[in-house]
N, C-alpha and C positions, 0 to 999 in steps of 0.2 A: 776359633782355639782359642784356647787360654793358657801360659805358662807362668807357672808360680814357683816362688823357690821358699826357704824356709830354713832355718838352722838345722844343720843333721846331726846335732848330738844332744841339744837339749830340746826344748818348745820353744816352738817362736810362732810370732803373726807369718803368717803367707804372706809376700809383695807376688803383687803381679807383675811377670814385666813386659808379658807380652798379651795384647788380646785384640785378634781380627780375627776376617771369614778366613781359612787355610785356603788358599789356593792351588792351582794346579802345577803351577813351575818352582812349588815350594817343596814338591814331592820328586821321587826320581828311585824309577822302575828298575834294579841289576838285573844281566842273563840268570840270575840263580833265582830269582823271584824275589831279593828283600826291597823293602820299601824303607826309602830314607825321605824325613821330614826335616827338610833346613827351614830355619826362622831369624831374622836377624831382630833384636830385641835389647832392651835395655841392657845397659853395665849392670851388676849386681851393688856394683861399690859407688861409681860413679854416675852423675844425672849427664852429663855430656858424652857418656863414652856410648860403643854400640856394641853387643858382641852379636860372631853367629854359631848360634844351637843346632843343633843335628840329634836325632834320633834314628837308627837304624833298628829295623824289625826284621827275621826272617821271616819267611815264607809261612814258616811252623807258626809262627807267635802272632801272623796275623789271622791266621786260620785257630786259633784258640781266641782270639777276640771276636770272631765273627761268631764261633761255636757256644761263647759265653752270650754275645748278644740277643740270640736265634733264640736259648733257652729263657731269656728274663723275658723277650716277648712273648715267649710263650704262655709264661708265667698267668 
């Protein structure tokens, strides 16, 4: 898994702040089927700091990703 960041309001060069295989311990699934991926990655401003980044996808959003991946594999 790779996590990159870049300016939101203007063009900029992406900076990779995390690159490692996703581990099962990085993933949590709640009772509603929502999936949260949580990683500790470099801070975008300070080389000495780390930050915890999380993204949560609903069951419907996960389904959307799977359907799109299936469609692309069939093409």
